[in-house]
C-alpha positions as CSV (number, residue, x, y, z in Angstrom):
1,M,6.4,-6.2,4.7
2,R,6.8,-3.9,1.7
3,Q,6.0,-6.7,-0.7
4,A,2.9,-7.6,1.2
5,I,1.6,-4.0,1.2
6,D,2.4,-3.8,-2.5
7,L,0.3,-6.9,-3.2
8,A,-2.5,-5.7,-0.9
9,I,-3.1,-2.3,-2.7
10,D,-6.0,-2.2,-5.1
11,R,-4.7,0.4,-7.5
12,T,-7.9,0.5,-9.5
13,A,-10.0,1.4,-6.4
14,L,-7.3,3.8,-5.2
15,S,-7.2,5.7,-8.5
16,Q,-11.0,6.0,-8.5
17,A,-10.9,7.3,-4.9
18,L,-8.3,9.9,-6.0
19,A,-10.7,11.1,-8.7
20,G,-8.4,11.7,-11.7
21,G,-5.1,10.0,-10.7
22,H,-4.0,6.5,-11.4
23,G,-2.4,3.9,-9.2
24,T,1.2,2.9,-10.0
25,R,4.2,1.2,-8.5
26,S,6.5,3.7,-10.0
27,L,8.3,6.1,-7.6
28,F,8.2,8.8,-10.3
29,P,5.4,10.6,-12.1
30,D,4.4,9.4,-15.5
31,F,5.6,12.7,-17.2
32,T,9.2,12.1,-16.1
33,P,11.8,10.0,-18.0
34,Y,12.2,7.8,-14.9
35,Y,8.6,6.6,-14.8
36,N,8.4,2.8,-14.9
37,D,5.2,0.9,-14.3
38,D,4.8,-2.7,-15.4
39,T,1.7,-3.5,-13.2
40,D,-1.9,-4.3,-14.1
41,G,-3.1,-2.6,-10.9
42,A,-4.7,-5.8,-9.5
43,R,-4.2,-6.8,-5.9
44,D,-3.6,-10.2,-4.5
45,R,-4.9,-10.2,-0.9
46,K,-4.3,-13.9,-0.2
47,A,-0.6,-13.5,-1.2
48,A,-0.2,-10.4,0.9
49,E,-1.8,-12.2,3.9
50,A,0.5,-15.2,3.4
51,L,3.6,-12.9,3.4
52,L,2.5,-11.2,6.6
53,D,1.9,-14.5,8.2
54,E,5.3,-15.8,7.1
55,A,6.9,-12.7,8.6
56,G,5.3,-13.3,11.9
57,W,2.5,-10.7,11.8
58,V,-0.4,-12.6,13.4
59,L,-4.0,-11.5,12.6
60,D,-6.3,-11.2,15.6
61,E,-9.6,-12.3,14.2
62,A,-11.6,-10.4,16.8
63,T,-10.1,-7.0,16.1
64,G,-8.8,-7.5,12.5
65,V,-5.4,-6.1,13.7
66,R,-2.1,-7.8,13.0
67,S,0.7,-7.8,15.6
68,K,4.2,-9.2,16.1
69,D,5.9,-9.5,19.5
70,G,3.2,-7.5,21.2
71,Q,3.4,-4.5,18.7
72,E,0.5,-3.7,16.5
73,L,1.2,-3.3,12.8
74,E,1.1,0.4,11.7
75,V,1.8,1.8,8.2
76,D,2.5,5.4,7.5
77,L,1.5,6.4,3.9
78,V,2.8,9.6,2.4
79,A,1.4,11.0,-0.8
80,Y,2.2,14.2,-2.7
81,A,-1.1,16.1,-3.0
82,S,0.7,18.8,-5.0
83,V,4.3,19.9,-5.6
84,H,4.3,22.2,-2.6
85,K,2.5,20.1,0.0
86,I,2.8,16.5,1.4
87,V,-0.1,14.7,2.9
88,A,0.6,11.9,5.5
89,V,-1.9,9.3,6.5
90,R,-1.5,6.7,9.3
91,V,-3.2,3.4,8.8
92,P,-3.5,1.4,12.0
């Protein structure tokens, strides 16, 4: 699941939407010594879909929603908007 989500993220579009930030796979900010990013920012939607299919998450073509064993796929995204505040977004 995590690998499929990682492949599905268009980091270039994400960074443009964030207006000033940049998309990365690193868990740490680029000003820390722990920053590590060896990605080009491109996404691979077909590979992401294949991984989800392989994991049993079936796409309902009518709704565009994936489900497994009767449960719809949901992803909670958490981003640090600033040092003192966390923003959480639920993506159905």
